[in-house]
N, C-alpha and C positions, 0 to 999 in steps of 0.2 A: 821287621820294621813295619809300622802301621802308618799309612798315608791317608790323610783326610782331604778330600777335594771339595772346594766350595763351588757351588753352581747356582744359577738363578735363571728363571724364565724371562724371555724377552718381553712377555706381556706385562711384567711388573714395572718396567721403566720406559717402554717405548710408547710413543703417541700414536693414536689412530690416524690423525691427519696432522699436517704441519701447523695448522691453526689451533690445535688442542693445547691445553695447559700441560706443562711438564709434570710428570708424576714424581713426587718426592717421597721416597720410602722413609718411614719413621718408626723408631722403636719406642713404644709407650711405657717401657719399664721405668717406674718412678726413681729407681736407684741411679739411673743414668742421667736424670734431669734434676740435679740438686738445686738449681736456681729457677725452677719453673714458677713457683709462687712469686718470686721477685719480678720475673719477666711479666707475669700476668698483671701484677700490681702496676707496673710501669705502663703497660698497655692500657689499663683501665684509666689511669691518670691522664695519659695522652688523649684517650678517647673523650674524656670529660672536658679537657681543654679545647679540643677541636669542636665539640658540640657547642660550647659557649662562644667560641670564636666565630662560627658560621651561623649563629642564631640571628636570623633576620626575619622576624615574623610579619612585618608590614608588607602587604602585596600592592595595594592600590587605594587611592582615595577618590571617590566618585562625587563630583560637585555638580550642582544644578539648582538645588533649592536655594532660596534667598532668605530662609529662616531656619531655625533649628529643626532637627528631625526628632519627633517625639514618639513615633510608633513605627513598627516594622513588622512585616508579615512575610513568611516564606511559603512556597508552594510545595506540598509533600510529593507532588507528581512531576515536578520539573526542577532540575538542579540549577537551571540557568536564570530563573525568574525570582525576583524579590520585590516586595511592595514597600513603599515608605510614605509617611504622611508628615507634613511639616506644620509649623505654627502659622503660616500664612494661608492655610486652607488648601494647599496643593497636594495632590496624590500623584506619585510617580511609580512607574513600573520599570525596573532596571534589568538589563542583560548583563550578568556577571562575566560571561566569557568575553563579550565585546567591551565591557566596562563603559557602557553608555546608557542613556535613557531610551527605552523602547516604546514608551507610551506615557502620556501625562495628561492630567486634568487640572489646568491652572487654577480654576475657581471651583473646586469640588465642594468646598464648604466655606461658609462665612465665619471664620474663626479658626481655632486650632483643630487639627485632625487628631482625635484622641485614640482611634483604633482602626486597624485594617486587618482583614483576613480573607483567605481564599474560600470559595465555595467548593467543598470536596467533590470527588467523583472522577477527576482526571479527564472527563469527556467535555468539559466546558472551561472557558477561560474567565468565568465570572468571579468577581471578588467584591467584598463589602467594605464600606468605610463609614465611620461615624464621627461626629464633631460636636463642638459646643453650640452649634446652631440648632440643636435638637432634631437633626435629620440623620437618618440612616439610608445610604444609597447603595444600589447594586450597579456595578460597572462591568463592561465587557469590551474587549478590543474588537471583537468581530461583530457584536450586535449593537453597540452604541452608535447612535447617529451624531452628527456634528452640527454645531450652530452655524450661523451665516458666516462667521469669520473663518470657518474651516479648521480651527485650532482647538476650540473648546468642545469636548464631547458632552453628550447628554446621557444621564443615567438611564439604565434599563428600568429600574424601579426605585421608588422613594417611599420611605416610611417616616411618619411624623411622630415624634415623642413628646412627652409632657415636660421634660426637663433636659438639661444638657447631658449628652452621653459622655461616658468616660472610658468605655471599653466595649469590645465586641468579640464574639467567638461563635463559630458555626459548628453544628452537630456533624458527626462523622458521616452518617449515612441517612439522615432524615432531612426533609426540607424545612429546617427550623434553625434559628440562631438565637443567641442570648446577648443582651446588652446590659451594661451597668450604668445607672443614673442615680436617682434617689432611691430606687429599688432595682432588683434584678428582674428584667422583663424577658419573657420567652415569646418569640415571634414565630409565626408561620409565614413562609414566604408568599403564600397565596392570600393572606389577609392583611388589611391595613392597620389593624389594631393588635396589640399583644394578646396572646391567648391566655397568659397567666402572669401574675406578679408575685415574686418571691421576696419576702422581707422578714427580718428577725432583728429589728432594733438598730440597724445601721443608718447613720445620717445620710451618707452618700457612699456610693460604691467606687473603689479605686480600680479594681480589676475583676474580670470574670473569665473563668477558664473551664471548658468542658473536658472531661476525661475522655481521651481518644481510645482507651482500651475498655474500661468499664463505662460504657457510653451513657448510662443512666445517672451518672453522678456529675454534679457541677459544683465548683468551688468559687467563692467570692471573698473579697476582703474589703473592708470599709474604713471610713475615717474614725469610727468609734473603736478602733484597734482590734476589731474582731475578724476572725476567719471562720466562714460558715460553709458547711457542706449541705447540698440539697439533693433530694431524690426526684428526678424528673418524672418518674412514673406516677408518683402520688402528689407532686408539686408541694412537697413539704420538706422542712429542714431535717437533717440527720444529726449534726453536731455543731457546736459553736465553741471556739477557743478565743479567749480574750488575752491579748499580748500587752506588754508594757508600753510599746509604741506601735504606731500604725504600720500596716504592711502595704507596700507599693505594688507588688507583682506576685503572681503565682504561676508555677509551671508544673505540669504533671509528668511523671516519669513514663516515657513511651514503652518501656519494657515491663516494669513492675506496676501493676494496675492500681495498687493501694498507696503508692508513695508519691508525694508531691513536695516541692521546694518553694520557699517564700523569700522575698527580698524585703528587708525591714528597714525602718528609719533609725534603728539603733546600731547601724553600721555592720550588722551581721546578716547572714542568710541562714535559713533553717530548713532542715529536711524532716518531714513528718510522715508517719505511717497512720493513715486514717482509721485504722483499727485500734490504735492506742494514741490518743491525742493528748494525754496528760503530760507528755514530755517530747522533746525533739530528739529524733534518732541521731542527728549530727548537727553540730553548730559550726558554721563556716565563718571564721573571724580573722580578717586581715585588712578589710577596708577601714578607712579613717573618716568616712562620711556616709551619708545615707545611701543604701543600695537601691537603685532605681528600677532595675530589671534583672531577670534571671531566666535562663533557658537550659534545657537538658540537651545533651548530645543524642543522636539517634540510637546509640548503643545503650543509653541509660547509665553509663559508668562515669560520665564526666558532666560538669556544668560550667557555664560561663555567666559572669555577672558584670554589670556596668554600674558605676556609682557616681555620686556627686563629686568625688575627689578626682575626677578626670582620668580614671584608669579602668581598664578591663582586666579581669582576673579569671584564670582557668583553675578548675578544682577537680580533684578526684572525689567521688561521692562519699567515700568512706574516710576521708581525712579532713581535719579541721582547718588546715592551712593551704593556701593556694600553691599550685605547682608552677605558675608563671604569671607575670604581670605585663601588660602591654600599655604603653603610653607614647605620646608624641608631644613635641613642644607646642604645637598649635591646637591640639585636641582640647576641647572644652568639656563641660559636664556631659556625661554619657547618660542618655535617657532610654535607650533600647539596645538590646543585644540579641543575637540568635546564632545557633549553629546551622551550617548548611547540611542538607540531607545526606551528603556523602561523607560527613564526619571529618572532612579535611580542612575546612575553613570556618572562620568566625566572622560575623558581621556586627558592626556597631554604628549606631547613629547618635550624634552628639549635637550640642547646642551651637556648634560652629557651622552648621548646615552641610556637613560632609558625611557621606556613607563610606565607611572604611572596611576593607577586606584584610583579614589577618590569617596567617597559617595557624591551624590548631596545634601543631607541633613546630616550634619556632625554628629548629635546625633541620627540619625535614627537607630533603631535596625534591624539587619538582621534576616531573618528566619520568619517562620509562627508565627502568634500571635493569641491568643485566643480572644474570644469576650469580655471577661472582660478586657484584656490588651488593646484592641483597644478602649474600652469605657473610660478607665483611661487616655490614651494618648490624646484622643479627648477632654476630660474635661480639661486636663492640657493645651492644646493648646488654648482652649477658654479662660481660665483664663489669660494666658500670653498675648493674644491679647487684652483682656479687660483692663489689667493694664500695658500695654507696655509704656504708657506715664507717669507713676509714676516714679520719679527720681531714686529710688532704683532699681526697676525692669529694667528700661531702661539701667542703668549703667551695670547691670549684663549681659543683653542680648547683649550689644554692645561690651563687653570686648573680645579682641582678642590678642593673643601672636604674635606680629609683630616683625620681625627681626630688629636689631638696624640700619642696613643700610637703610632699607625702612623708618624707623621712622625719621632718620636724613635727608634723602632726602625729606620727606614730610614736615618737618619743614622749610627746605631751600626753597622749592617750595612755601609754604604758605607765607613766608616772601617776596619772589619776587612778588607774585601776589598781596599782600596787598600794597607793595610799588608802584607797577604799578597803582593800583586803586587810591591810594592817589595822585599820580602824575596827573592822569587824572582829579581828582576832583579839584586839585589846578589850573590846566589849565582852567577848565570850569569856576571856580570862577573869573578868571582874563581875561576872553574872553567876547566877545559880546554875550548877551543873545540869545540863540537859535543857535549859530554858532557851538556848539559841542553837538549835541543830544546824549543821552544815547543809546547805542546799546545793545539789549538783548544778553544774552550768547548764545542763539540758533542761532543767526545770525553772531556772531563774526568770526567763522572759515570759513565762506563762502565768497569768493571774488566776485563771479559772477555766474549767471545761464543763459544758452542759450538753447532755444528750437528750434527744427527744424520744 
């Protein structure tokens, strides 16, 4: 008679300490787990429901301005600081951790503050501001003296322009900055007059952005619906793209040197490759009103846009529809947005004079997480990614509480687009074959491209 004895080592089930997690032996043979897929699907569905249940993106609203916030600047060397400029000419420096004003210039400009940016380097706290009063001013918390009232600081330096400024951006490693007015002007910080003027047919400039990776390239957009690229080494234009409607803002990808995104008046945002400007590489279409500002995440994989429809949307750079939308009942038209440098938060400034802080991932938990919590969250994310095409899971993941005004405008816009599409199809059916070729969506907004 043959006897089989079962034995196991104590190391397989005993804990090292009394605080350790109990070890659970598992047999991974698929024949013993006939309902594994059903259990995983149920877990994925529950994870999707929990994600939407605990999605609370709004962090805080910072108040202090008495007019709308029209421009915003972040410090690449300091996660805690952010600059804002309002319609009453005030410039404020905020501390995000303390959620309060750290410094303010009540009468920085006579008129609207159109642009703010930091002076790069990390060794100085200087920053620039421009306004409709044709002045560009350099400020510093440490170097600025105060007037007799002890509240109003004095600028470190002031530059006089010939027309109202609309935008400003500083070079990454040179003592020079660019401003947008009737033309693009390049300034040396040590001179009172611009060292060069760049123009190629624009009536006035809406935005100017320097490439922080390919530092000799500058992009501008104007009211004549053009997007122009300049070479700073030769002070000459490189390429010009004419769109169907004007562009309000430009943002360069911090990782890919030749990629930039634009915010357009036609309710869409576009991503371009400067080496092939005859078409947009991606069209971001979900807004129902003009897109006022756009910014890249530090990773270069995501974008944030703010629009006239009172909403903030987050995007994956490779997908044409937003992954999330942020709104509040009191938030008015959004004029400026930005990602924080740690990629965890999004900032927005709107016409209701508030600076709002949002989570970049709405359901992400704040604070430190244990190893067990991180493992559970990673497992839930893998399950949601695996079952995201199942109708029930997809429906839960896509569910958003959208205001009635945006929903109504979206229905009207969809009706208009479908009617336009049907009209084109009817014209194509009754036209000579080949006389009306189909135009890709990436080419429709582009009227022409010119290279120097």
